[in-house]
C-alpha positions in Angstrom: 0.0 0.0 0.0 1.4 3.3 -1.1 0.8 7.0 -0.4 2.5 10.1 -1.7 2.5 13.4 0.3 3.8 16.7 -1.1 5.8 18.8 1.3 7.9 21.9 0.7 8.5 21.0 -3.0 9.3 17.3 -2.3 7.3 14.1 -2.6 7.3 11.8 0.4 6.6 8.3 -0.7 5.3 6.1 2.1 5.0 2.3 1.4 3.5 -0.2 3.8 4.2 -3.9 3.7 2.3 -6.4 5.7 4.2 -7.7 8.7 1.3 -9.7 10.2 -2.4 -9.4 10.2 -3.4 -5.8 10.4 0.1 -4.4 11.1 2.6 -3.0 8.7 6.3 -2.1 8.3 6.9 1.4 6.9 9.4 2.5 4.2 9.9 6.1 3.3 11.5 7.7 0.2 11.9 11.4 -0.5 11.9 12.5 -4.1 11.9 15.7 -6.1 12.7 19.3 -5.7 15.4 21.0 -7.7 16.4 23.3 -4.8 18.5 20.8 -2.9 21.3 18.9 -4.6 22.3 16.9 -1.5 19.8 14.1 -2.2 21.7 12.5 -5.1 22.4 8.9 -4.4 21.0 9.2 -0.8 17.5 9.3 -2.2 17.1 5.6 -1.4 14.1 4.3 0.6 14.5 3.9 4.4 12.7 1.3 6.5 11.5 2.9 9.7 12.3 1.2 13.0 10.1 0.4 16.1 7.3 -1.2 14.0 5.2 -2.8 12.9 2.4 -0.3 13.2 -1.3 -0.4 12.5 -2.2 1.1 9.1 -3.2 4.5 10.4 -0.1 4.8 12.6 2.1 3.5 9.8 1.1 6.3 7.4 1.4 8.9 10.2 4.8 7.8 11.3 6.0 7.7 7.6 4.7 11.2 6.9 6.2 12.7 10.0 9.6 11.0 9.3 9.5 12.4 5.8 8.7 15.9 7.1 11.5 15.8 9.6 14.0 14.7 7.0 13.1 17.5 4.6 13.2 20.0 7.5 16.7 18.9 8.3 17.8 19.4 4.7 16.1 22.8 4.3 15.9 24.1 7.8 12.7 24.3 9.7 9.9 26.6 8.7 9.1 28.9 11.6 
């Protein structure tokens, strides 16, 4: 199951894979934006730790992790 969230000119791709009945592992990948060159080869997907999560939590955790990664690259929006 996949979801894409746009944030600050980037796309956060969240992918869920079934770990057991009704719980999922989460993988996040950040794509896009021409304003940051640092992504380059680092734009691989990352499996998030401390799972598995229920579907709702899995998407939330993936989105928040993506937001945090982008904020680290660009600096936080105050």
